[in-house]
CHARMM-style PDB file with segment names, atoms N, HN, CA, C and O in Angstrom:
ATOM      1  N   MET     1       0.842  -1.186   0.000  1.00  0.00      PROA
ATOM      2  CA  MET     1       0.000   0.000   0.000  1.00  0.00      PROA
ATOM      3  C   MET     1       0.886   1.249   0.000  1.00  0.00      PROA
ATOM      4  O   MET     1       1.910   1.299   0.682  1.00  0.00      PROA
ATOM      5  N   ALA     2       0.481   2.235  -0.763  1.00  0.00      PROA
ATOM      6  HN  ALA     2      -0.351   2.195  -1.317  1.00  0.00      PROA
ATOM      7  CA  ALA     2       1.242   3.476  -0.868  1.00  0.00      PROA
ATOM      8  C   ALA     2       1.123   4.286   0.424  1.00  0.00      PROA
ATOM      9  O   ALA     2       0.089   4.249   1.092  1.00  0.00      PROA
ATOM     10  N   PRO     3       2.180   5.016   0.772  1.00  0.00      PROA
ATOM     11  CA  PRO     3       2.107   5.857   1.967  1.00  0.00      PROA
ATOM     12  C   PRO     3       1.037   6.936   1.809  1.00  0.00      PROA
ATOM     13  O   PRO     3       0.778   7.403   0.700  1.00  0.00      PROA
ATOM     14  N   LYS     4       0.429   7.321   2.907  1.00  0.00      PROA
ATOM     15  HN  LYS     4       0.639   6.941   3.808  1.00  0.00      PROA
ATOM     16  CA  LYS     4      -0.594   8.368   2.898  1.00  0.00      PROA
ATOM     17  C   LYS     4       0.030   9.706   3.262  1.00  0.00      PROA
ATOM     18  O   LYS     4       1.010   9.783   4.004  1.00  0.00      PROA
ATOM     19  N   LEU     5      -0.574  10.759   2.714  1.00  0.00      PROA
ATOM     20  HN  LEU     5      -1.370  10.696   2.111  1.00  0.00      PROA
ATOM     21  CA  LEU     5      -0.105  12.116   2.985  1.00  0.00      PROA
ATOM     22  C   LEU     5      -1.323  13.024   3.047  1.00  0.00      PROA
ATOM     23  O   LEU     5      -2.127  13.058   2.114  1.00  0.00      PROA
ATOM     24  N   GLN     6      -1.459  13.753   4.136  1.00  0.00      PROA
ATOM     25  HN  GLN     6      -0.807  13.725   4.894  1.00  0.00      PROA
ATOM     26  CA  GLN     6      -2.546  14.725   4.237  1.00  0.00      PROA
ATOM     27  C   GLN     6      -2.035  16.061   3.732  1.00  0.00      PROA
ATOM     28  O   GLN     6      -0.953  16.512   4.108  1.00  0.00      PROA
ATOM     29  N   VAL     7      -2.830  16.686   2.874  1.00  0.00      PROA
ATOM     30  HN  VAL     7      -3.709  16.320   2.568  1.00  0.00      PROA
ATOM     31  CA  VAL     7      -2.442  17.966   2.292  1.00  0.00      PROA
ATOM     32  C   VAL     7      -3.623  18.918   2.393  1.00  0.00      PROA
ATOM     33  O   VAL     7      -4.766  18.526   2.160  1.00  0.00      PROA
ATOM     34  N   ARG     8      -3.346  20.166   2.739  1.00  0.00      PROA
ATOM     35  HN  ARG     8      -2.417  20.485   2.928  1.00  0.00      PROA
ATOM     36  CA  ARG     8      -4.384  21.199   2.767  1.00  0.00      PROA
ATOM     37  C   ARG     8      -4.259  22.022   1.497  1.00  0.00      PROA
ATOM     38  O   ARG     8      -3.181  22.523   1.177  1.00  0.00      PROA
ATOM     39  N   PHE     9      -5.365  22.161   0.773  1.00  0.00      PROA
ATOM     40  HN  PHE     9      -6.241  21.754   1.033  1.00  0.00      PROA
ATOM     41  CA  PHE     9      -5.375  22.926  -0.465  1.00  0.00      PROA
ATOM     42  C   PHE     9      -6.182  24.201  -0.300  1.00  0.00      PROA
ATOM     43  O   PHE     9      -7.216  24.201   0.368  1.00  0.00      PROA
ATOM     44  N   PRO    10      -5.719  25.283  -0.901  1.00  0.00      PROA
ATOM     45  CA  PRO    10      -6.560  26.473  -0.962  1.00  0.00      PROA
ATOM     46  C   PRO    10      -7.827  26.134  -1.763  1.00  0.00      PROA
ATOM     47  O   PRO    10      -7.793  25.247  -2.616  1.00  0.00      PROA
ATOM     48  N   PRO    11      -8.922  26.817  -1.504  1.00  0.00      PROA
ATOM     49  CA  PRO    11     -10.193  26.483  -2.173  1.00  0.00      PROA
ATOM     50  C   PRO    11     -10.112  26.432  -3.703  1.00  0.00      PROA
ATOM     51  O   PRO    11     -10.724  25.559  -4.318  1.00  0.00      PROA
ATOM     52  N   GLU    12      -9.377  27.337  -4.315  1.00  0.00      PROA
ATOM     53  HN  GLU    12      -8.880  28.046  -3.815  1.00  0.00      PROA
ATOM     54  CA  GLU    12      -9.316  27.350  -5.779  1.00  0.00      PROA
ATOM     55  C   GLU    12      -8.575  26.131  -6.326  1.00  0.00      PROA
ATOM     56  O   GLU    12      -8.904  25.655  -7.412  1.00  0.00      PROA
ATOM     57  N   LEU    13      -7.579  25.615  -5.598  1.00  0.00      PROA
ATOM     58  HN  LEU    13      -7.311  26.002  -4.716  1.00  0.00      PROA
ATOM     59  CA  LEU    13      -6.891  24.400  -6.038  1.00  0.00      PROA
ATOM     60  C   LEU    13      -7.786  23.179  -5.864  1.00  0.00      PROA
ATOM     61  O   LEU    13      -7.816  22.297  -6.722  1.00  0.00      PROA
ATOM     62  N   LYS    14      -8.503  23.132  -4.770  1.00  0.00      PROA
ATOM     63  HN  LYS    14      -8.479  23.848  -4.073  1.00  0.00      PROA
ATOM     64  CA  LYS    14      -9.434  22.026  -4.533  1.00  0.00      PROA
ATOM     65  C   LYS    14     -10.492  21.995  -5.625  1.00  0.00      PROA
ATOM     66  O   LYS    14     -10.837  20.927  -6.129  1.00  0.00      PROA
ATOM     67  N   GLU    15     -11.009  23.166  -5.993  1.00  0.00      PROA
ATOM     68  HN  GLU    15     -10.729  24.034  -5.584  1.00  0.00      PROA
ATOM     69  CA  GLU    15     -12.010  23.247  -7.052  1.00  0.00      PROA
ATOM     70  C   GLU    15     -11.421  22.755  -8.388  1.00  0.00      PROA
ATOM     71  O   GLU    15     -12.071  22.009  -9.120  1.00  0.00      PROA
ATOM     72  N   PHE    16     -10.208  23.172  -8.689  1.00  0.00      PROA
ATOM     73  HN  PHE    16      -9.680  23.778  -8.095  1.00  0.00      PROA
ATOM     74  CA  PHE    16      -9.550  22.751  -9.923  1.00  0.00      PROA
ATOM     75  C   PHE    16      -9.403  21.230  -9.959  1.00  0.00      PROA
ATOM     76  O   PHE    16      -9.693  20.604 -10.978  1.00  0.00      PROA
ATOM     77  N   ILE    17      -8.962  20.647  -8.874  1.00  0.00      PROA
ATOM     78  HN  ILE    17      -8.726  21.156  -8.046  1.00  0.00      PROA
ATOM     79  CA  ILE    17      -8.780  19.194  -8.802  1.00  0.00      PROA
ATOM     80  C   ILE    17     -10.119  18.482  -8.998  1.00  0.00      PROA
ATOM     81  O   ILE    17     -10.200  17.499  -9.735  1.00  0.00      PROA
ATOM     82  N   GLU    18     -11.154  18.972  -8.347  1.00  0.00      PROA
ATOM     83  HN  GLU    18     -11.089  19.770  -7.748  1.00  0.00      PROA
ATOM     84  CA  GLU    18     -12.478  18.376  -8.498  1.00  0.00      PROA
ATOM     85  C   GLU    18     -12.947  18.431  -9.954  1.00  0.00      PROA
ATOM     86  O   GLU    18     -13.440  17.435 -10.484  1.00  0.00      PROA
ATOM     87  N   LEU    19     -12.797  19.586 -10.598  1.00  0.00      PROA
ATOM     88  HN  LEU    19     -12.396  20.395 -10.167  1.00  0.00      PROA
ATOM     89  CA  LEU    19     -13.238  19.749 -11.980  1.00  0.00      PROA
ATOM     90  C   LEU    19     -12.439  18.872 -12.939  1.00  0.00      PROA
ATOM     91  O   LEU    19     -13.010  18.265 -13.845  1.00  0.00      PROA
ATOM     92  N   GLU    20     -11.135  18.801 -12.749  1.00  0.00      PROA
ATOM     93  HN  GLU    20     -10.671  19.294 -12.014  1.00  0.00      PROA
ATOM     94  CA  GLU    20     -10.291  17.962 -13.611  1.00  0.00      PROA
ATOM     95  C   GLU    20     -10.636  16.492 -13.446  1.00  0.00      PROA
ATOM     96  O   GLU    20     -10.662  15.744 -14.424  1.00  0.00      PROA
ATOM     97  N   ALA    21     -10.901  16.075 -12.217  1.00  0.00      PROA
ATOM     98  HN  ALA    21     -10.880  16.683 -11.423  1.00  0.00      PROA
ATOM     99  CA  ALA    21     -11.271  14.676 -11.976  1.00  0.00      PROA
ATOM    100  C   ALA    21     -12.580  14.340 -12.682  1.00  0.00      PROA
ATOM    101  O   ALA    21     -12.693  13.284 -13.304  1.00  0.00      PROA
ATOM    102  N   LYS    22     -13.561  15.222 -12.593  1.00  0.00      PROA
ATOM    103  HN  LYS    22     -13.469  16.080 -12.088  1.00  0.00      PROA
ATOM    104  CA  LYS    22     -14.838  14.989 -13.278  1.00  0.00      PROA
ATOM    105  C   LYS    22     -14.637  14.966 -14.785  1.00  0.00      PROA
ATOM    106  O   LYS    22     -15.159  14.087 -15.470  1.00  0.00      PROA
ATOM    107  N   LYS    23     -13.884  15.926 -15.305  1.00  0.00      PROA
ATOM    108  HN  LYS    23     -13.460  16.641 -14.749  1.00  0.00      PROA
ATOM    109  CA  LYS    23     -13.648  16.029 -16.746  1.00  0.00      PROA
ATOM    110  C   LYS    23     -12.962  14.779 -17.286  1.00  0.00      PROA
ATOM    111  O   LYS    23     -13.274  14.326 -18.388  1.00  0.00      PROA
ATOM    112  N   ASN    24     -12.036  14.224 -16.522  1.00  0.00      PROA
ATOM    113  HN  ASN    24     -11.783  14.592 -15.627  1.00  0.00      PROA
ATOM    114  CA  ASN    24     -11.252  13.070 -16.958  1.00  0.00      PROA
ATOM    115  C   ASN    24     -11.797  11.737 -16.445  1.00  0.00      PROA
ATOM    116  O   ASN    24     -11.168  10.696 -16.632  1.00  0.00      PROA
ATOM    117  N   SER    25     -12.937  11.766 -15.813  1.00  0.00      PROA
ATOM    118  HN  SER    25     -13.448  12.612 -15.661  1.00  0.00      PROA
ATOM    119  CA  SER    25     -13.543  10.559 -15.224  1.00  0.00      PROA
ATOM    120  C   SER    25     -12.539   9.802 -14.373  1.00  0.00      PROA
ATOM    121  O   SER    25     -12.384   8.588 -14.503  1.00  0.00      PROA
ATOM    122  N   SER    26     -11.863  10.530 -13.506  1.00  0.00      PROA
ATOM    123  HN  SER    26     -11.989  11.516 -13.401  1.00  0.00      PROA
ATOM    124  CA  SER    26     -10.873   9.915 -12.630  1.00  0.00      PROA
ATOM    125  C   SER    26     -11.081  10.418 -11.206  1.00  0.00      PROA
ATOM    126  O   SER    26     -11.942  11.260 -10.950  1.00  0.00      PROA
ATOM    127  N   SER    27     -10.290   9.896 -10.295  1.00  0.00      PROA
ATOM    128  HN  SER    27      -9.590   9.212 -10.502  1.00  0.00      PROA
ATOM    129  CA  SER    27     -10.390  10.330  -8.905  1.00  0.00      PROA
ATOM    130  C   SER    27      -9.564  11.594  -8.693  1.00  0.00      PROA
ATOM    131  O   SER    27      -8.678  11.916  -9.484  1.00  0.00      PROA
ATOM    132  N   GLN    28      -9.868  12.291  -7.625  1.00  0.00      PROA
ATOM    133  HN  GLN    28     -10.588  12.030  -6.982  1.00  0.00      PROA
ATOM    134  CA  GLN    28      -9.089  13.474  -7.274  1.00  0.00      PROA
ATOM    135  C   GLN    28      -7.643  13.072  -6.969  1.00  0.00      PROA
ATOM    136  O   GLN    28      -6.707  13.792  -7.315  1.00  0.00      PROA
ATOM    137  N   ASN    29      -7.472  11.935  -6.328  1.00  0.00      PROA
ATOM    138  HN  ASN    29      -8.232  11.350  -6.046  1.00  0.00      PROA
ATOM    139  CA  ASN    29      -6.136  11.441  -6.030  1.00  0.00      PROA
ATOM    140  C   ASN    29      -5.331  11.235  -7.316  1.00  0.00      PROA
ATOM    141  O   ASN    29      -4.163  11.617  -7.394  1.00  0.00      PROA
ATOM    142  N   SER    30      -5.963  10.628  -8.320  1.00  0.00      PROA
ATOM    143  HN  SER    30      -6.912  10.317  -8.257  1.00  0.00      PROA
ATOM    144  CA  SER    30      -5.289  10.399  -9.600  1.00  0.00      PROA
ATOM    145  C   SER    30      -4.885  11.706 -10.263  1.00  0.00      PROA
ATOM    146  O   SER    30      -3.810  11.797 -10.856  1.00  0.00      PROA
ATOM    147  N   GLU    31      -5.733  12.710 -10.168  1.00  0.00      PROA
ATOM    148  HN  GLU    31      -6.606  12.636  -9.687  1.00  0.00      PROA
ATOM    149  CA  GLU    31      -5.421  14.007 -10.761  1.00  0.00      PROA
ATOM    150  C   GLU    31      -4.232  14.669 -10.071  1.00  0.00      PROA
ATOM    151  O   GLU    31      -3.385  15.268 -10.733  1.00  0.00      PROA
ATOM    152  N   ILE    32      -4.167  14.565  -8.763  1.00  0.00      PROA
ATOM    153  HN  ILE    32      -4.855  14.079  -8.225  1.00  0.00      PROA
ATOM    154  CA  ILE    32      -3.039  15.133  -8.022  1.00  0.00      PROA
ATOM    155  C   ILE    32      -1.750  14.433  -8.415  1.00  0.00      PROA
ATOM    156  O   ILE    32      -0.727  15.081  -8.637  1.00  0.00      PROA
ATOM    157  N   ILE    33      -1.799  13.111  -8.500  1.00  0.00      PROA
ATOM    158  HN  ILE    33      -2.630  12.585  -8.320  1.00  0.00      PROA
ATOM    159  CA  ILE    33      -0.617  12.341  -8.888  1.00  0.00      PROA
ATOM    160  C   ILE    33      -0.185  12.703 -10.303  1.00  0.00      PROA
ATOM    161  O   ILE    33       1.005  12.874 -10.563  1.00  0.00      PROA
ATOM    162  N   ARG    34      -1.156  12.822 -11.228  1.00  0.00      PROA
ATOM    163  HN  ARG    34      -2.124  12.683 -11.017  1.00  0.00      PROA
ATOM    164  CA  ARG    34      -0.845  13.191 -12.607  1.00  0.00      PROA
ATOM    165  C   ARG    34      -0.130  14.548 -12.661  1.00  0.00      PROA
ATOM    166  O   ARG    34       0.864  14.706 -13.369  1.00  0.00      PROA
ATOM    167  N   CYS    35      -0.644  15.514 -11.911  1.00  0.00      PROA
ATOM    168  HN  CYS    35      -1.452  15.385 -11.335  1.00  0.00      PROA
ATOM    169  CA  CYS    35      -0.024  16.845 -11.892  1.00  0.00      PROA
ATOM    170  C   CYS    35       1.411  16.791 -11.369  1.00  0.00      PROA
ATOM    171  O   CYS    35       2.307  17.418 -11.935  1.00  0.00      PROA
ATOM    172  N   ILE    36       1.618  16.055 -10.309  1.00  0.00      PROA
ATOM    173  HN  ILE    36       0.890  15.546  -9.849  1.00  0.00      PROA
ATOM    174  CA  ILE    36       2.962  15.950  -9.732  1.00  0.00      PROA
ATOM    175  C   ILE    36       3.901  15.233 -10.699  1.00  0.00      PROA
ATOM    176  O   ILE    36       5.047  15.648 -10.868  1.00  0.00      PROA
ATOM    177  N   ARG    37       3.431  14.173 -11.329  1.00  0.00      PROA
ATOM    178  HN  ARG    37       2.499  13.836 -11.192  1.00  0.00      PROA
ATOM    179  CA  ARG    37       4.280  13.445 -12.286  1.00  0.00      PROA
ATOM    180  C   ARG    37       4.630  14.306 -13.492  1.00  0.00      PROA
ATOM    181  O   ARG    37       5.756  14.256 -13.986  1.00  0.00      PROA
ATOM    182  N   GLU    38       3.669  15.097 -13.971  1.00  0.00      PROA
ATOM    183  HN  GLU    38       2.754  15.138 -13.570  1.00  0.00      PROA
ATOM    184  CA  GLU    38       3.960  16.001 -15.086  1.00  0.00      PROA
ATOM    185  C   GLU    38       5.056  16.994 -14.700  1.00  0.00      PROA
ATOM    186  O   GLU    38       5.947  17.287 -15.497  1.00  0.00      PROA
ATOM    187  N   ARG    39       4.984  17.502 -13.489  1.00  0.00      PROA
ATOM    188  HN  ARG    39       4.260  17.264 -12.842  1.00  0.00      PROA
ATOM    189  CA  ARG    39       6.004  18.440 -13.006  1.00  0.00      PROA
ATOM    190  C   ARG    39       7.356  17.744 -12.887  1.00  0.00      PROA
ATOM    191  O   ARG    39       8.385  18.313 -13.249  1.00  0.00      PROA
ATOM    192  N   MET    40       7.352  16.514 -12.383  1.00  0.00      PROA
ATOM    193  HN  MET    40       6.516  16.051 -12.090  1.00  0.00      PROA
ATOM    194  CA  MET    40       8.594  15.751 -12.258  1.00  0.00      PROA
ATOM    195  C   MET    40       9.255  15.580 -13.624  1.00  0.00      PROA
ATOM    196  O   MET    40      10.474  15.701 -13.747  1.00  0.00      PROA
ATOM    197  N   GLU    41       8.450  15.298 -14.647  1.00  0.00      PROA
ATOM    198  HN  GLU    41       7.460  15.199 -14.547  1.00  0.00      PROA
ATOM    199  CA  GLU    41       8.989  15.149 -15.998  1.00  0.00      PROA
ATOM    200  C   GLU    41       9.573  16.467 -16.500  1.00  0.00      PROA
ATOM    201  O   GLU    41      10.645  16.485 -17.105  1.00  0.00      PROA
ATOM    202  N   ARG    42       8.868  17.565 -16.249  1.00  0.00      PROA
ATOM    203  HN  ARG    42       7.998  17.550 -15.758  1.00  0.00      PROA
ATOM    204  CA  ARG    42       9.349  18.878 -16.715  1.00  0.00      PROA
ATOM    205  C   ARG    42      10.684  19.254 -16.104  1.00  0.00      PROA
ATOM    206  O   ARG    42      11.528  19.845 -16.778  1.00  0.00      PROA
ATOM    207  N   VAL    43      10.889  18.919 -14.836  1.00  0.00      PROA
ATOM    208  HN  VAL    43      10.203  18.439 -14.289  1.00  0.00      PROA
ATOM    209  CA  VAL    43      12.150  19.285 -14.189  1.00  0.00      PROA
ATOM    210  C   VAL    43      13.207  18.203 -14.324  1.00  0.00      PROA
ATOM    211  O   VAL    43      14.336  18.372 -13.863  1.00  0.00      PROA
ATOM    212  N   GLY    44      12.845  17.085 -14.958  1.00  0.00      PROA
ATOM    213  HN  GLY    44      11.929  16.947 -15.333  1.00  0.00      PROA
ATOM    214  CA  GLY    44      13.812  16.022 -15.197  1.00  0.00      PROA
ATOM    215  C   GLY    44      14.116  15.174 -13.985  1.00  0.00      PROA
ATOM    216  O   GLY    44      15.186  14.569 -13.907  1.00  0.00      PROA
ATOM    217  N   PHE    45      13.193  15.116 -13.033  1.00  0.00      PROA
ATOM    218  HN  PHE    45      12.325  15.607 -13.096  1.00  0.00      PROA
ATOM    219  CA  PHE    45      13.409  14.319 -11.826  1.00  0.00      PROA
ATOM    220  C   PHE    45      13.138  12.854 -12.117  1.00  0.00      PROA
ATOM    221  O   PHE    45      12.091  12.509 -12.664  1.00  0.00      PROA
ATOM    222  N   LYS    46      14.064  12.002 -11.758  1.00  0.00      PROA
ATOM    223  HN  LYS    46      14.915  12.282 -11.313  1.00  0.00      PROA
ATOM    224  CA  LYS    46      13.887  10.555 -11.911  1.00  0.00      PROA
ATOM    225  C   LYS    46      14.253   9.891 -10.601  1.00  0.00      PROA
ATOM    226  O   LYS    46      15.224  10.269  -9.945  1.00  0.00      PROA
ATOM    227  N   THR    47      13.465   8.899 -10.229  1.00  0.00      PROA
ATOM    228  HN  THR    47      12.677   8.592 -10.761  1.00  0.00      PROA
ATOM    229  CA  THR    47      13.779   8.135  -9.027  1.00  0.00      PROA
ATOM    230  C   THR    47      14.507   6.870  -9.428  1.00  0.00      PROA
ATOM    231  O   THR    47      14.442   6.459 -10.586  1.00  0.00      PROA
ATOM    232  N   ILE    48      15.183   6.262  -8.509  1.00  0.00      PROA
ATOM    233  HN  ILE    48      15.235   6.597  -7.568  1.00  0.00      PROA
ATOM    234  CA  ILE    48      15.864   4.993  -8.763  1.00  0.00      PROA
ATOM    235  C   ILE    48      14.844   3.947  -9.175  1.00  0.00      PROA
ATOM    236  O   ILE    48      15.087   3.177 -10.104  1.00  0.00      PROA
ATOM    237  N   LYS    49      13.694   3.910  -8.488  1.00  0.00      PROA
ATOM    238  HN  LYS    49      13.497   4.536  -7.733  1.00  0.00      PROA
ATOM    239  CA  LYS    49      12.639   2.943  -8.790  1.00  0.00      PROA
ATOM    240  C   LYS    49      12.112   3.158 -10.208  1.00  0.00      PROA
ATOM    241  O   LYS    49      11.901   2.186 -10.934  1.00  0.00      PROA
ATOM    242  N   ALA    50      11.897   4.406 -10.617  1.00  0.00      PROA
ATOM    243  HN  ALA    50      12.068   5.195 -10.027  1.00  0.00      PROA
ATOM    244  CA  ALA    50      11.395   4.699 -11.961  1.00  0.00      PROA
ATOM    245  C   ALA    50      12.423   4.282 -13.016  1.00  0.00      PROA
ATOM    246  O   ALA    50      12.055   3.726 -14.051  1.00  0.00      PROA
ATOM    247  N   GLU    51      13.697   4.545 -12.763  1.00  0.00      PROA
ATOM    248  HN  GLU    51      13.996   4.997 -11.922  1.00  0.00      PROA
ATOM    249  CA  GLU    51      14.737   4.170 -13.712  1.00  0.00      PROA
ATOM    250  C   GLU    51      14.826   2.659 -13.854  1.00  0.00      PROA
ATOM    251  O   GLU    51      15.010   2.158 -14.963  1.00  0.00      PROA
ATOM    252  N   ALA    52      14.699   1.921 -12.756  1.00  0.00      PROA
ATOM    253  HN  ALA    52      14.549   2.328 -11.855  1.00  0.00      PROA
ATOM    254  CA  ALA    52      14.743   0.462 -12.796  1.00  0.00      PROA
ATOM    255  C   ALA    52      13.571  -0.073 -13.599  1.00  0.00      PROA
ATOM    256  O   ALA    52      13.726  -1.029 -14.360  1.00  0.00      PROA
ATOM    257  N   HSD    53      12.390   0.536 -13.439  1.00  0.00      PROA
ATOM    258  HN  HSD    53      12.264   1.312 -12.821  1.00  0.00      PROA
ATOM    259  CA  HSD    53      11.209   0.105 -14.165  1.00  0.00      PROA
ATOM    260  C   HSD    53      11.378   0.350 -15.658  1.00  0.00      PROA
ATOM    261  O   HSD    53      11.014  -0.502 -16.468  1.00  0.00      PROA
ATOM    262  N   CYS    54      11.925   1.499 -16.032  1.00  0.00      PROA
ATOM    263  HN  CYS    54      12.222   2.191 -15.374  1.00  0.00      PROA
ATOM    264  CA  CYS    54      12.109   1.821 -17.440  1.00  0.00      PROA
ATOM    265  C   CYS    54      13.164   0.955 -18.115  1.00  0.00      PROA
ATOM    266  O   CYS    54      13.083   0.703 -19.317  1.00  0.00      PROA
ATOM    267  N   ASN    55      14.143   0.503 -17.359  1.00  0.00      PROA
ATOM    268  HN  ASN    55      14.208   0.708 -16.382  1.00  0.00      PROA
ATOM    269  CA  ASN    55      15.232  -0.305 -17.914  1.00  0.00      PROA
ATOM    270  C   ASN    55      14.920  -1.792 -17.908  1.00  0.00      PROA
ATOM    271  O   ASN    55      15.717  -2.585 -18.410  1.00  0.00      PROA
ATOM    272  N   ALA    56      13.782  -2.190 -17.354  1.00  0.00      PROA
ATOM    273  HN  ALA    56      13.134  -1.546 -16.946  1.00  0.00      PROA
ATOM    274  CA  ALA    56      13.434  -3.614 -17.263  1.00  0.00      PROA
ATOM    275  C   ALA    56      12.988  -4.160 -18.591  1.00  0.00      PROA
ATOM    276  OT1 ALA    56      12.659  -5.342 -18.693  1.00  0.00      PROA
TER     277      ALA     56
END
């Protein structure tokens, strides 16, 4: 099971996440993860686990 993290969002971010989840027929959690992963790609961040998965 993935670790849990509690996060407080300003109302406008919460609204954005809700709308994106509805638009994409996904969960709010999935939308948050998608946003973070997109940012990770933009800054070129790679984890050891991600590199191992890509090289398998």
